[in-house]
N, C-alpha and C positions, 0 to 999 in steps of 0.2 A: 783511181784507175779509169781508163777510158777503153771500152771494148767496141770495136768497129767491125761490121760485116761488109765487105766490099764484093759486090757481084753485079752482073748485068741482068736486067730483066729480059724476058722473052728468049731465054736460052734453054737448052735441054736440061740443065740442072736447076733452073729457077724455081720450079714447083717444089723440089726437094728442099731448097733453102727457105722458101716462104713457109712451108710446113714446119721446118725445124724452128724457125723464129717464132711461129705461133705456139708451138709446144713449149718453148722457153718462156714465153709470156704467160701461158696458161698455168704452167707448173710452178713458176717462181714469182709471178706478178711483176717481173722486170722486163724492160724492153731494151734492145740493143740498138746502138746507132747504126744506121744503114747508109751506105755510100755507093753512088754510081761512079765507076772508074772513068767514064767518059766525061763526067762533069767535074771530076776532082783529079785531073791528071798530075798536078803538082804533088799532091799527097801521095799518089801511087808511085810516082818517080822517086820521091824522097824515101819511101819505105820499100822500094824495089818490089812492088806488087805487080806481077806479070801473069799470075795464074788465078783463075776465079772458080769458085768463090774463095775468098781469103778472109780469115778472122784474125784480127790483131788485138792483143791486149797491151795497152800502152800505159806507162806510169805517168805521174804528173809532169815529168820532164820530157815526155815524148819518146822515152826509150822503150823498145819492144821487149816485153817480159815473156810473152808467149805468142805463138802464131800457129795457125792451122791453114793449110793450103790444099786446094783441090776438092773434088767431089765427095770425098770421104769426110763427112762432118764429124766434129768431136762430140763426146758425150756432153750433155747439158751441165753436169756437175763439174766437168773440167773447165768450162768457160765461166760458170757461176763463181768459182773461186776468185776470179779476177774482177768480178763485177761488184766491188765493195765501195 
């Protein structure tokens, strides 16, 4: 599985996202792939990502198994399930 966090830096929600990502790393020892939507427009168009932040859990074939969109971030355990 591949879990990607897509967000823009220097936005009103950026600090919340970076703190959430740091908590994920501290609690689990795992790091999530981070993606800038402005540098990865093709990926965002392919997965219809238009709201930030967005977290996508993709299987090995690139199929979305779970997604979380908007400023209300998921619980770490919800995302950790897909980070195998």
